[in-house]
All heavy atoms as an XYZ file, in Angstrom:
1014
protein
N     107.045     92.502    129.094
C     107.088     92.749    130.513
C     108.136     93.889    130.753
O     109.249     93.816    130.243
C     107.541     91.532    131.269
C     107.874     91.732    132.733
S     108.336     90.270    133.608
C     106.956     89.174    133.350
N     107.748     94.974    131.431
C     108.693     96.079    131.645
C     109.904     95.714    132.406
O     109.881     94.784    133.263
C     107.813     97.098    132.458
C     106.443     96.622    132.323
C     106.499     95.247    131.992
N     110.972     96.336    132.124
C     112.281     95.969    132.759
C     112.218     96.143    134.329
O     112.652     95.333    135.053
C     113.514     96.817    132.197
C     113.632     96.599    130.746
C     114.674     96.638    133.039
C     114.120     95.238    130.356
N     111.524     97.205    134.771
C     111.433     97.396    136.243
C     110.600     96.331    136.928
O     110.759     96.068    138.130
C     110.904     98.867    136.579
C     109.569     99.131    135.982
O     109.171     98.369    135.056
O     108.918    100.066    136.406
N     109.699     95.692    136.229
C     108.818     94.635    136.745
C     109.671     93.434    137.011
O     109.373     92.584    137.894
C     107.730     94.354    135.868
N     110.724     93.186    136.243
C     111.524     91.971    136.395
C     112.474     92.048    137.617
O     113.015     91.001    138.002
C     112.380     91.631    135.122
C     111.505     91.350    133.943
C     113.333     92.720    134.820
N     112.637     93.140    138.217
C     113.517     93.310    139.378
C     113.044     92.412    140.570
O     113.831     92.081    141.441
C     113.579     94.785    139.792
N     111.746     92.027    140.583
C     111.197     91.222    141.672
C     111.494     89.736    141.481
O     111.299     88.976    142.374
C     109.701     91.457    141.787
C     109.385     92.862    142.077
N     110.006     93.711    143.015
C     108.510     93.716    141.480
C     109.442     94.933    143.004
N     108.524     94.909    142.017
N     111.982     89.404    140.317
C     112.330     87.983    140.063
C     113.777     87.692    140.295
O     114.638     88.543    140.264
C     111.996     87.645    138.551
C     110.536     87.779    138.312
C     110.057     88.734    137.414
C     109.603     86.832    138.822
C     108.762     88.866    137.092
C     108.228     86.979    138.489
C     107.796     88.039    137.665
N     114.045     86.439    140.577
C     115.405     86.006    140.665
C     116.200     86.325    139.358
O     115.639     86.499    138.323
C     115.453     84.573    140.885
C     114.046     84.199    141.258
C     113.171     85.304    140.735
N     117.530     86.423    139.438
C     118.296     86.938    138.287
C     118.094     86.029    137.037
O     118.070     86.536    135.962
C     119.782     86.982    138.754
C     120.650     87.688    137.648
C     120.343     85.592    138.926
C     120.524     89.186    137.649
N     117.947     84.731    137.252
C     117.695     83.865    136.051
C     116.368     84.170    135.282
O     116.416     84.216    134.068
C     117.659     82.416    136.508
C     118.916     81.807    137.076
C     119.049     82.150    138.607
O     118.096     82.551    139.254
O     120.228     82.087    139.049
N     115.362     84.518    136.080
C     114.080     84.839    135.419
C     114.172     86.256    134.734
O     113.482     86.437    133.691
C     112.990     84.804    136.459
C     112.510     83.453    136.756
C     111.226     83.225    137.292
N     110.094     83.562    136.337
C     108.861     83.628    136.787
N     108.568     83.515    138.057
N     107.823     83.911    135.989
N     114.989     87.131    135.243
C     115.189     88.383    134.631
C     115.764     88.207    133.234
O     115.316     88.844    132.273
C     116.019     89.306    135.464
C     115.406     89.795    136.769
C     116.360     90.643    137.650
O     117.218     91.247    137.084
N     116.071     90.713    138.895
N     116.810     87.359    133.187
C     117.408     87.093    131.830
C     116.365     86.552    130.847
O     116.346     86.886    129.699
C     118.622     86.211    131.927
C     119.873     86.790    132.569
C     120.473     86.318    133.601
C     120.309     87.988    131.987
C     121.591     86.931    134.219
C     121.436     88.653    132.559
C     121.996     88.064    133.618
O     123.121     88.649    134.171
N     115.557     85.619    131.332
C     114.522     85.024    130.514
C     113.510     86.044    129.957
O     113.215     86.093    128.764
C     113.830     83.855    131.186
C     112.607     83.371    130.414
C     114.751     82.677    131.514
N     113.093     86.960    130.838
C     112.218     87.989    130.418
C     112.895     88.937    129.412
O     112.228     89.335    128.527
C     111.741     88.781    131.668
N     114.108     89.267    129.662
C     114.862     90.204    128.673
C     114.934     89.429    127.388
O     114.752     89.987    126.304
C     116.110     90.663    129.266
C     115.872     91.616    130.412
C     117.016     91.297    128.177
C     117.126     91.912    131.244
N     115.370     88.215    127.360
C     115.506     87.363    126.103
C     114.165     87.272    125.385
O     114.135     87.421    124.220
C     116.051     86.009    126.464
C     117.519     85.951    126.796
C     117.983     84.578    127.267
O     117.274     83.672    127.125
O     119.169     84.482    127.723
N     113.093     87.142    126.172
C     111.800     87.046    125.503
C     111.427     88.343    124.834
O     110.968     88.353    123.743
C     110.742     86.681    126.602
C     109.349     86.500    126.032
C     108.427     86.006    127.164
N     107.071     85.889    126.598
C     106.166     86.901    126.594
N     106.488     88.039    127.124
N     104.943     86.693    126.148
N     111.738     89.495    125.483
C     111.462     90.775    124.949
C     112.305     90.961    123.649
O     111.760     91.458    122.634
C     111.725     91.885    125.841
C     110.717     92.041    127.047
O     109.629     91.391    126.831
O     111.004     92.693    128.002
N     113.593     90.580    123.733
C     114.396     90.628    122.493
C     113.904     89.808    121.362
O     113.829     90.282    120.205
C     115.845     90.248    122.853
C     116.570     91.280    123.721
O     116.085     92.464    123.778
O     117.623     90.880    124.279
N     113.464     88.606    121.685
C     112.856     87.749    120.703
C     111.558     88.312    120.056
O     111.425     88.223    118.873
C     112.570     86.341    121.275
C     113.865     85.535    121.548
C     113.457     84.192    122.254
C     114.613     85.168    120.297
N     110.738     88.836    120.912
C     109.508     89.481    120.363
C     109.845     90.650    119.433
O     109.211     90.853    118.406
C     108.636     89.909    121.565
C     108.010     88.762    122.282
C     107.170     89.324    123.482
C     107.081     87.923    121.403
N     110.812     91.397    119.807
C     111.257     92.554    118.948
C     111.834     92.030    117.629
O     111.512     92.576    116.526
C     112.304     93.390    119.645
C     111.789     94.314    120.800
C     112.827     95.044    121.557
C     112.270     95.741    122.778
N     113.251     96.462    123.494
N     112.602     90.967    117.718
C     113.207     90.393    116.443
C     112.050     89.835    115.611
O     112.141     90.026    114.321
C     114.209     89.334    116.842
C     115.524     89.910    117.296
C     116.539     88.795    117.638
C     117.764     89.416    118.182
N     118.810     88.399    118.487
N     111.116     89.139    116.163
C     109.973     88.580    115.436
C     109.223     89.711    114.729
O     108.893     89.637    113.546
C     109.026     87.758    116.265
C     109.766     86.494    116.715
C     107.715     87.461    115.578
C     109.052     85.662    117.829
N     108.950     90.786    115.479
C     108.244     91.910    114.856
C     109.083     92.531    113.697
O     108.453     92.841    112.645
C     107.896     93.004    115.916
N     110.356     92.708    113.892
C     111.202     93.220    112.810
C     111.222     92.317    111.649
O     111.138     92.797    110.409
C     112.564     93.488    113.342
N     111.199     91.015    111.818
C     111.202     90.058    110.711
C     109.885     90.032    109.963
O     109.847     89.924    108.789
C     111.552     88.663    111.215
C     113.044     88.451    111.578
C     113.323     87.113    112.315
C     113.989     88.593    110.386
N     108.797     90.097    110.759
C     107.503     90.233    110.113
C     107.323     91.452    109.240
O     106.775     91.363    108.090
C     106.384     90.176    111.214
C     106.158     88.858    111.808
C     105.192     88.865    112.990
O     104.925     89.900    113.487
O     104.674     87.729    113.290
N     107.927     92.563    109.703
C     107.892     93.795    108.906
C     108.709     93.587    107.637
O     108.333     94.049    106.512
C     108.383     94.958    109.728
C     108.376     96.264    108.955
C     108.836     97.476    109.812
O     108.873     97.329    111.041
O     109.180     98.470    109.192
N     109.879     92.969    107.771
C     110.755     92.774    106.614
C     110.090     91.847    105.596
O     110.156     92.075    104.373
C     112.074     92.152    107.076
C     113.066     91.951    105.940
C     114.438     91.440    106.429
O     114.597     91.256    107.662
O     115.257     91.203    105.562
N     109.403     90.787    106.055
C     108.703     89.881    105.195
C     107.644     90.616    104.412
O     107.431     90.449    103.203
C     108.116     88.673    105.939
C     107.144     87.897    105.081
C     109.254     87.759    106.432
N     106.955     91.486    105.080
C     105.889     92.315    104.439
C     106.502     93.183    103.332
O     105.935     93.328    102.225
N     107.617     93.835    103.622
C     108.252     94.682    102.636
C     108.744     93.818    101.482
O     108.699     94.328    100.304
C     109.423     95.358    103.270
C     109.030     96.476    104.290
C     110.205     96.993    105.038
O     111.287     96.503    104.997
N     109.898     98.063    105.893
N     109.289     92.646    101.731
C     109.730     91.825    100.689
C     108.636     91.330     99.725
O     108.772     91.247     98.528
C     110.560     90.569    101.191
C     111.883     90.904    101.813
C     112.468     89.728    102.543
C     112.872     91.428    100.747
N     107.527     91.026    100.351
C     106.344     90.524     99.553
C     105.885     91.748     98.676
O     105.601     91.550     97.463
C     105.187     90.168    100.449
C     105.428     88.799    101.066
C     104.155     88.405    101.880
N     104.384     87.077    102.369
C     103.876     86.559    103.544
N     103.174     87.332    104.261
N     104.140     85.332    103.893
N     105.916     92.955     99.163
C     105.494     94.102     98.368
C     106.507     94.325     97.243
O     106.124     94.715     96.093
C     105.384     95.392     99.230
C     105.032     96.638     98.495
C     103.705     96.481     97.787
O     102.803     95.989     98.371
N     103.544     96.975     96.600
N     107.789     94.121     97.535
C     108.801     94.268     96.488
C     108.650     93.294     95.403
O     108.820     93.631     94.221
C     110.205     94.118     97.187
N     108.287     92.097     95.712
C     108.100     91.014     94.689
C     106.909     91.406     93.800
O     107.031     91.324     92.597
C     107.796     89.665     95.374
C     107.331     88.659     94.345
C     109.086     89.109     96.016
N     105.815     91.874     94.386
C     104.696     92.335     93.594
C     105.085     93.507     92.727
O     104.773     93.582     91.489
C     103.462     92.686     94.499
C     102.351     93.371     93.753
C     102.976     91.421     95.221
N     105.746     94.509     93.278
C     106.231     95.681     92.478
C     107.146     95.258     91.292
O     106.946     95.766     90.237
C     106.883     96.728     93.411
O     106.045     97.231     94.321
N     108.002     94.357     91.580
C     108.945     93.876     90.608
C     108.230     93.221     89.418
O     108.517     93.462     88.283
C     109.987     92.925     91.230
C     111.081     92.570     90.274
N     112.132     93.380     89.992
C     111.222     91.455     89.541
C     112.904     92.765     89.186
N     112.364     91.640     88.905
N     107.211     92.401     89.758
C     106.452     91.788     88.712
C     105.679     92.780     87.860
O     105.679     92.625     86.619
C     105.457     90.738     89.353
N     105.110     93.783     88.489
C     104.380     94.806     87.678
C     105.352     95.587     86.823
O     105.037     95.900     85.685
C     103.576     95.826     88.647
C     103.028     96.949     87.895
C     102.475     94.974     89.396
N     106.498     95.905     87.331
C     107.470     96.641     86.523
C     107.897     95.760     85.386
O     108.061     96.286     84.249
C     108.702     97.106     87.401
C     108.259     98.184     88.421
C     109.891     97.528     86.602
C     109.215     98.586     89.448
N     108.166     94.486     85.559
C     108.562     93.562     84.451
C     107.486     93.583     83.468
O     107.754     93.492     82.237
C     108.886     92.162     85.009
C     110.185     92.066     85.680
O     111.030     92.977     85.547
O     110.466     91.090     86.398
N     106.210     93.474     83.885
C     105.084     93.490     82.904
C     105.116     94.766     82.065
O     104.823     94.724     80.914
C     103.759     93.256     83.636
C     103.674     91.892     84.255
C     102.426     91.801     85.175
O     101.620     92.668     85.249
N     102.377     90.685     85.901
N     105.281     95.934     82.827
C     105.289     97.194     82.048
C     106.399     97.253     81.065
O     106.256     97.796     80.029
C     105.331     98.304     83.061
N     107.553     96.743     81.465
C     108.697     96.687     80.492
C     108.265     95.894     79.264
O     108.578     96.289     78.120
C     110.005     96.145     81.203
C     110.486     97.153     82.232
C     111.040     95.758     80.166
C     111.608     96.620     83.081
N     107.578     94.846     79.442
C     107.123     94.061     78.312
C     106.191     94.770     77.433
O     106.321     94.748     76.211
N     105.259     95.534     77.987
C     104.330     96.394     77.180
C     105.115     97.410     76.487
O     104.881     97.650     75.229
C     103.273     97.059     78.158
C     102.460     98.074     77.378
C     102.402     95.991     78.758
N     106.049     98.075     77.121
C     106.932     99.132     76.427
C     107.746     98.513     75.310
O     107.735     99.157     74.237
C     107.767     99.891     77.495
C     108.814    100.719     76.871
C     106.889    100.619     78.419
N     108.281     97.390     75.578
C     109.144     96.768     74.484
C     108.257     96.351     73.272
O     108.691     96.648     72.155
C     109.758     95.434     75.107
C     110.902     95.786     76.051
C     110.289     94.551     73.953
C     111.447     94.700     76.869
N     107.169     95.818     73.567
C     106.204     95.443     72.480
C     105.728     96.668     71.728
O     105.708     96.694     70.498
C     105.144     94.640     72.969
N     105.365     97.746     72.445
C     104.736     98.911     71.866
C     105.757     99.699     71.059
O     105.466    100.144     69.908
C     104.192     99.790     72.986
C     103.431    100.967     72.502
C     102.256    100.424     71.791
N     101.296    101.413     71.546
C     100.163    101.237     70.974
N      99.864    100.054     70.645
N      99.354    102.186     70.705
N     106.993     99.769     71.546
C     108.003    100.528     70.894
C     108.924     99.723     70.025
O     109.864    100.253     69.410
N     108.696     98.431     69.946
C     109.617     97.567     69.211
C     111.105     97.748     69.595
O     111.826     97.995     68.764
C     109.368     97.721     67.753
C     107.998     97.333     67.299
C     107.813     97.389     65.801
N     106.484     96.977     65.423
C     105.605     97.809     64.832
N     105.862     99.043     64.581
N     104.413     97.344     64.595
N     111.283     97.595     70.917
C     112.554     97.912     71.413
C     113.291     96.563     71.882
O     112.670     95.538     71.994
C     112.430     98.803     72.761
C     111.649    100.106     72.547
C     111.498    100.722     73.945
C     112.410    100.945     71.574
N     114.557     96.761     72.218
C     115.287     95.644     72.827
C     114.939     95.626     74.339
O     114.548     96.694     74.863
C     116.765     95.868     72.646
C     117.256     95.889     71.147
C     118.756     96.312     71.151
C     117.091     94.531     70.556
N     115.016     94.451     74.948
C     114.726     94.422     76.401
C     115.370     95.396     77.272
O     114.720     95.996     78.140
C     115.140     92.983     76.723
C     114.977     92.181     75.496
C     115.445     93.171     74.398
N     116.605     95.629     77.113
C     117.340     96.668     77.916
C     116.765     98.099     77.765
O     116.819     98.869     78.609
N     116.209     98.325     76.587
C     115.675     99.629     76.376
C     114.384     99.851     77.065
O     113.991    101.014     77.356
C     115.502     99.934     74.842
C     116.805     99.935     74.094
C     116.586     99.949     72.602
O     115.802     99.176     72.044
N     117.274    100.872     71.930
N     113.654     98.874     77.357
C     112.379     98.961     78.067
C     112.511     99.667     79.405
O     111.704    100.423     79.748
N     113.530     99.253     80.187
C     113.722     99.764     81.511
C     114.110    101.244     81.353
O     113.693    102.068     82.117
C     114.849     98.974     82.209
C     115.317     99.697     83.456
C     116.509    100.346     83.659
C     114.542     99.933     84.626
N     116.529    100.899     84.879
C     115.348    100.716     85.489
C     113.246     99.610     85.027
C     114.964    101.133     86.755
C     112.797    100.048     86.312
C     113.661    100.809     87.161
N     114.965    101.542     80.314
C     115.417    102.961     80.190
C     114.162    103.860     79.846
O     114.112    104.971     80.351
C     116.414    103.060     79.037
C     117.712    102.344     79.372
O     118.018    102.132     80.531
O     118.392    102.019     78.378
N     113.278    103.349     79.067
C     112.085    104.124     78.794
C     111.207    104.314     80.031
O     110.804    105.484     80.333
C     111.163    103.438     77.601
C     109.810    104.020     77.523
C     111.962    103.502     76.280
N     111.001    103.249     80.843
C     110.229    103.393     82.059
C     110.899    104.424     82.983
O     110.189    105.282     83.540
C     110.099    102.054     82.787
C     108.947    101.176     82.579
C     108.930    100.051     83.460
C     107.633    101.914     82.554
N     112.192    104.348     83.143
C     112.906    105.256     84.010
C     112.801    106.723     83.439
O     112.543    107.591     84.274
C     114.394    104.886     84.125
C     115.114    105.658     85.181
C     116.536    105.199     85.328
N     117.178    105.377     84.001
C     118.116    104.598     83.489
N     118.491    103.453     84.161
N     118.667    104.831     82.336
N     112.886    106.897     82.163
C     112.808    108.262     81.570
C     111.296    108.806     81.825
O     111.192    109.956     82.231
C     113.044    108.217     80.107
N     110.334    107.974     81.691
C     109.006    108.460     81.961
C     108.735    108.796     83.346
O     108.206    109.822     83.745
C     107.907    107.353     81.521
C     106.486    107.719     81.983
C     107.957    107.109     80.008
N     109.322    107.990     84.263
C     109.246    108.278     85.695
C     109.912    109.621     86.042
O     109.361    110.478     86.718
C     109.950    107.206     86.479
O     110.069    107.503     87.812
N     111.150    109.855     85.448
C     111.878    111.085     85.729
C     111.158    112.292     85.166
O     111.003    113.337     85.816
C     113.273    110.968     85.238
C     114.142    110.020     86.021
C     115.531    109.790     85.372
O     115.748    110.147     84.219
N     116.364    109.100     86.096
N     110.579    112.152     83.990
C     109.968    113.295     83.267
C     108.572    113.631     83.876
O     108.103    114.787     83.628
C     109.881    112.994     81.784
C     111.191    113.073     81.055
O     112.142    113.687     81.566
N     111.369    112.342     80.039
N     108.034    112.736     84.513
C     106.639    113.013     85.200
C     106.830    113.118     86.689
O     105.815    113.372     87.330
C     105.646    111.851     84.888
O     106.219    110.636     85.381
C     105.406    111.738     83.354
N     108.037    112.990     87.247
C     108.255    113.044     88.659
C     107.305    112.057     89.384
O     106.683    112.394     90.340
C     108.064    114.407     89.170
C     108.651    114.584     90.563
O     109.600    113.902     90.922
N     108.192    115.540     91.301
N     107.149    110.829     88.822
C     106.308    109.805     89.388
C     107.152    108.559     89.651
O     108.010    108.224     88.824
C     105.145    109.480     88.421
O     104.513    110.733     88.116
C     104.147    108.525     89.006
N     106.877    107.815     90.626
C     107.648    106.605     90.956
C     107.466    105.538     89.814
O     106.333    105.425     89.207
C     107.140    105.979     92.276
C     107.515    106.855     93.450
C     107.135    106.141     94.754
C     107.554    107.023     95.976
N     107.715    106.320     97.102
N     108.565    104.851     89.589
C     108.509    103.835     88.514
C     107.355    102.854     88.747
O     106.644    102.434     87.768
C     109.871    103.073     88.354
C     109.728    101.854     87.414
C     110.930    104.024     87.978
N     107.115    102.427     89.953
C     106.054    101.447     90.294
C     104.770    101.988     89.795
O     103.919    101.279     89.270
C     106.112    101.085     91.710
C     105.034    100.190     92.121
C     105.017     99.882     93.650
N     105.151    101.102     94.464
C     104.011    101.878     94.826
N     102.857    101.561     94.362
N     104.210    102.909     95.585
N     104.450    103.309     90.095
C     103.208    103.829     89.762
C     103.063    103.959     88.154
O     101.927    103.721     87.642
C     102.980    105.193     90.416
C     102.957    105.132     91.871
C     102.938    106.535     92.500
C     101.802    104.343     92.425
N     104.185    104.329     87.533
C     104.108    104.393     86.072
C     103.854    102.987     85.534
O     103.000    102.793     84.620
C     105.456    104.890     85.552
C     105.781    106.319     85.981
C     105.581    104.727     84.058
C     104.880    107.364     85.415
N     104.508    101.969     86.073
C     104.350    100.650     85.621
C     102.895    100.160     85.771
O     102.332     99.543     84.885
C     105.271     99.717     86.409
N     102.262    100.486     86.926
C     100.866    100.063     87.095
C      99.988    100.697     86.035
O      99.055    100.023     85.532
C     100.349    100.535     88.527
C     101.003     99.784     89.642
C     100.716    100.289     91.001
O     100.028    101.293     91.172
O     101.247     99.708     92.037
N     100.182    101.930     85.692
C      99.360    102.655     84.734
C      99.591    101.965     83.268
O      98.625    101.735     82.579
C      99.765    104.104     84.587
C      99.369    104.957     85.884
C      97.829    105.173     85.909
O      97.193    105.195     84.969
N      97.384    105.241     87.145
N     100.805    101.672     83.012
C     101.109    101.106     81.734
C     100.575     99.700     81.571
O     100.029     99.315     80.534
C     102.645    101.171     81.420
C     103.044    102.609     81.159
C     103.037    100.256     80.209
C     104.577    102.816     81.043
N     100.724     98.868     82.668
C     100.121     97.539     82.605
C      98.556     97.606     82.460
O      98.033     96.740     81.720
C     100.477     96.761     83.892
C      99.741     95.456     84.042
C     102.043     96.472     83.884
N      97.869     98.511     83.069
C      96.446     98.627     82.918
C      95.971     99.206     81.615
O      94.858     99.095     81.144
C      95.859     99.479     84.079
C      95.917     98.708     85.369
C      95.148     97.399     85.340
O      93.995     97.349     84.800
N      95.832     96.395     85.831
N      96.880     99.997     80.924
C      96.587    100.671     79.692
C      95.962     99.890     78.620
O      94.927    100.159     78.031
C      97.809    101.383     79.277
C      97.811    102.133     77.994
C      96.757    102.806     77.400
C      98.898    102.306     77.105
N      97.158    103.356     76.238
C      98.476    103.050     76.030
C     100.217    101.848     77.098
C      99.295    103.369     74.950
C     101.065    102.175     76.075
C     100.561    102.967     75.016
N      96.506     98.638     78.276
C      95.896     97.811     77.180
C      94.446     97.512     77.590
O      93.598     97.299     76.582
C      96.781     96.664     77.091
C      98.111     97.063     77.658
C      97.797     98.056     78.778
N      94.143     97.318     78.841
C      92.737     96.832     79.201
C      91.782     98.044     79.326
O      90.598     97.942     79.007
C      92.839     96.120     80.573
C      93.748     94.992     80.452
C      95.000     95.011     81.055
C      93.399     93.797     79.781
C      95.892     93.908     80.971
C      94.334     92.732     79.669
C      95.494     92.792     80.294
O      96.416     91.811     80.156
N      92.308     99.154     79.909
C      91.403    100.337     80.114
C      91.333    101.254     78.882
O      90.385    101.957     78.693
C      91.973    101.071     81.318
O      93.167    101.739     80.997
N      92.379    101.186     78.110
C      92.396    102.095     76.934
C      92.784    103.497     77.321
O      92.771    104.398     76.489
N      93.099    103.702     78.598
C      93.431    105.094     79.071
C      94.798    105.106     79.658
O      95.235    104.127     80.291
C      92.422    105.407     80.161
C      91.011    105.703     79.641
C      90.102    106.051     80.752
N      90.249    105.041     81.804
C      89.297    104.438     82.459
N      88.038    104.874     82.217
N      89.474    103.551     83.367
N      95.455    106.191     79.397
C      96.785    106.473     80.037
C      96.820    107.975     80.325
O      96.449    108.765     79.482
C      97.876    106.088     79.026
C      99.276    106.041     79.579
C      99.412    104.891     80.628
C     100.270    105.688     78.395
N      97.142    108.330     81.581
C      97.175    109.760     81.977
C      98.000    110.533     80.954
O      98.985    110.059     80.495
C      97.768    109.776     83.313
C      97.410    108.424     83.910
C      97.464    107.468     82.753
N      97.545    111.719     80.597
C      98.071    112.506     79.521
C      99.610    112.826     79.748
O     100.393    112.674     78.867
C      97.308    113.878     79.405
C      97.797    114.746     78.262
C      97.623    114.079     76.894
O      96.719    113.242     76.747
O      98.298    114.487     75.974
N      99.962    113.062     80.947
C     101.368    113.381     81.271
C     102.276    112.109     81.020
O     103.334    112.222     80.481
C     101.610    113.988     82.690
C     101.184    113.012     83.783
O     100.259    112.184     83.552
O     101.685    113.137     84.890
N     101.761    110.968     81.454
C     102.478    109.725     81.205
C     102.470    109.398     79.712
O     103.521    108.970     79.277
C     101.842    108.585     82.071
C     102.010    108.849     83.579
C     102.431    107.229     81.687
C     101.323    107.950     84.441
N     101.399    109.557     79.014
C     101.378    109.340     77.571
C     102.338    110.122     76.809
O     103.109    109.590     76.044
C      99.969    109.535     77.052
C      99.817    109.102     75.533
C      98.482    109.552     74.942
N      98.284    111.025     75.020
C      98.943    111.790     74.144
N      99.760    111.409     73.261
N      98.662    113.126     74.227
N     102.412    111.408     77.143
C     103.385    112.322     76.446
C     104.758    111.952     76.787
O     105.620    111.882     75.905
C     103.070    113.738     76.852
C     101.835    114.325     76.190
C     101.533    115.761     76.737
O     102.275    116.293     77.565
N     100.479    116.258     76.132
N     105.057    111.656     77.999
C     106.411    111.225     78.406
C     106.845    109.933     77.766
O     107.931    109.746     77.375
C     106.547    111.188     79.908
N     105.841    108.997     77.677
C     106.135    107.710     77.084
C     106.434    107.859     75.529
O     107.292    107.293     75.047
C     104.912    106.782     77.211
C     105.068    105.371     76.625
C     106.295    104.671     77.233
C     103.787    104.608     76.971
N     105.608    108.719     74.842
C     105.888    108.944     73.448
C     107.242    109.533     73.209
O     107.988    109.105     72.331
C     104.862    109.916     72.863
C     103.451    109.211     72.620
C     102.453    110.244     72.102
O     102.795    111.404     71.714
O     101.279    109.806     71.965
N     107.635    110.517     74.080
C     108.973    111.183     73.920
C     110.103    110.103     74.208
O     111.085    110.045     73.512
C     109.016    112.300     74.908
N     109.888    109.305     75.224
C     110.883    108.294     75.576
C     110.992    107.182     74.537
O     112.090    106.688     74.276
C     110.566    107.694     76.962
N     109.897    106.893     73.843
C     109.941    105.900     72.817
C     110.583    106.440     71.488
O     111.165    105.627     70.761
C     108.538    105.405     72.437
C     107.923    104.452     73.507
C     106.490    104.202     73.177
C     108.736    103.115     73.652
N     110.554    107.734     71.341
C     111.110    108.287     70.203
C     112.629    108.255     70.212
O     113.332    108.125     69.149
C     110.661    109.775     69.960
C     109.281    109.884     69.475
C     109.072    109.304     68.102
O     109.938    109.438     67.216
O     107.980    108.575     67.936
N     113.268    108.377     71.330
C     114.693    108.368     71.457
C     115.348    107.057     70.923
O     116.239    107.141     70.062
C     115.164    108.568     72.888
N     114.925    105.874     71.316
C     115.473    104.668     70.704
C     115.219    104.562     69.185
O     116.006    104.085     68.462
C     114.818    103.538     71.465
C     114.292    104.114     72.746
C     113.970    105.546     72.366
N     114.060    105.061     68.751
C     113.710    105.039     67.344
C     114.699    105.952     66.502
O     115.168    105.519     65.495
C     112.270    105.444     67.068
C     111.225    104.436     67.536
C     109.813    105.087     67.375
C     111.355    103.110     66.864
N     114.977    107.092     67.080
C     115.857    107.976     66.443
C     117.317    107.384     66.331
O     117.983    107.458     65.304
C     115.966    109.291     67.157
N     117.734    106.735     67.486
C     119.059    106.084     67.429
C     119.062    104.945     66.426
O     120.000    104.757     65.738
C     119.412    105.615     68.804
C     119.866    106.684     69.817
C     120.586    106.065     71.018
N     119.663    105.285     71.751
C     118.809    105.724     72.743
N     118.735    106.998     72.946
N     118.035    104.918     73.433
N     117.996    104.223     66.335
C     117.849    103.110     65.320
C     117.951    103.689     63.973
O     118.643    103.029     63.059
C     116.618    102.348     65.602
C     116.543    101.022     64.802
C     115.229    100.230     64.998
N     114.886    100.130     66.429
C     113.576     99.882     66.762
N     112.623     99.852     65.916
N     113.271     99.806     68.061
N     117.340    104.778     63.656
C     117.424    105.403     62.346
C     118.848    105.782     62.063
O     119.326    105.706     60.861
C     116.462    106.546     62.258
N     119.546    106.265     63.026
C     120.923    106.719     62.853
C     121.870    105.542     62.528
O     122.912    105.767     61.873
C     121.486    107.456     64.030
C     120.773    108.769     64.281
O     120.163    109.333     63.371
O     120.798    109.332     65.410
N     121.514    104.405     62.964
C     122.393    103.167     62.834
C     122.010    102.544     61.416
O     122.706    101.539     61.077
C     122.221    102.176     63.910
O     120.925    101.696     63.910
C     122.664    102.785     65.238
N     121.037    102.983     60.741
C     120.782    102.412     59.466
C     119.697    101.287     59.476
O     119.304    100.689     58.443
N     119.344    100.876     60.707
C     118.307     99.819     60.789
C     116.947    100.397     60.447
O     116.716    101.666     60.634
C     118.258     99.269     62.253
C     119.413     98.314     62.505
C     119.178     97.624     63.765
N     120.167     98.124     64.761
C     120.090     98.157     66.024
N     118.953     97.673     66.539
N     121.018     98.546     66.757
N     116.040     99.579     59.920
C     114.740    100.144     59.587
C     114.053    100.778     60.783
O     114.098    100.197     61.827
C     113.950     98.932     59.077
C     114.847     97.799     59.060
C     116.195     98.208     59.668
N     113.469    101.889     60.523
C     112.743    102.565     61.587
C     111.166    102.287     61.430
O     110.680    102.541     60.324
C     112.987    104.112     61.517
C     112.296    104.855     62.625
C     112.686    106.281     62.531
N     111.798    106.980     63.510
C     111.867    108.271     63.788
N     112.748    108.968     63.108
N     111.114    108.841     64.588
N     110.553    101.880     62.481
C     109.139    101.692     62.450
C     108.465    102.815     63.076
O     108.561    102.897     64.330
C     108.742    100.368     63.085
O     109.552     99.290     62.486
C     107.323    100.047     62.888
N     107.788    103.704     62.336
C     107.210    104.865     63.008
C     105.936    104.424     63.844
O     105.295    103.475     63.516
C     106.749    105.756     61.800
C     106.696    104.856     60.669
C     107.625    103.664     60.937
N     105.850    105.118     64.880
C     104.598    105.030     65.737
C     103.881    106.357     65.721
O     104.553    107.373     65.720
C     104.914    104.515     67.142
O     105.811    105.483     67.726
C     105.567    103.171     67.160
N     102.627    106.287     65.785
C     101.791    107.532     65.855
C     100.989    107.566     67.053
O     100.814    106.526     67.769
C     100.887    107.667     64.593
O      99.893    106.560     64.688
C     101.647    107.530     63.344
N     100.427    108.798     67.386
C      99.592    108.864     68.562
C      98.395    108.010     68.442
O      97.896    107.513     69.449
C      99.169    110.342     68.713
O     100.288    111.201     68.905
N      97.922    107.773     67.216
C      96.740    106.913     67.008
C      97.036    105.499     67.389
O      96.176    104.725     67.830
C      96.275    106.997     65.587
N      98.323    105.092     67.243
C      98.636    103.718     67.598
C      98.693    103.528     69.134
O      98.529    102.403     69.641
C     100.081    103.380     67.155
C     100.190    103.231     65.537
O      99.103    102.954     64.997
O     101.291    103.491     65.046
N      98.863    104.581     69.806
C      99.024    104.514     71.278
C      97.579    104.585     71.845
O      96.970    104.643     72.579
C      99.924    105.567     71.803
C     101.296    105.277     71.305
C     102.206    106.310     71.937
N     103.537    105.988     71.542
C     104.186    106.586     70.553
N     103.636    107.509     69.839
N     105.377    106.087     70.289
């Protein structure tokens, strides 16, 4: 109800109309927030799955999986969520966009090189493995 329309009502009804408008605005804001939170939960799950794929593929420690995803995102100028979606679909589709594949290979090499420097066995990966 518009504010100027409430001027015809007694003062008590005006407060009720204003309170109702405030409540409707709060409900709309909360509904929007719930939608954003639901999307965040889905995105988080996909990112966690992609980290698992990266960890298994690169034989990495769990903390390194996130670093690899972030590096691929930065090197391709693509959001982490979109990189994660591509990586999660990759085992099923057998396809990974070329720019993401190249960035992933480069990002996976960094932990392997550090592992070789520490004297731990290095497990080479090749393009054919990917």
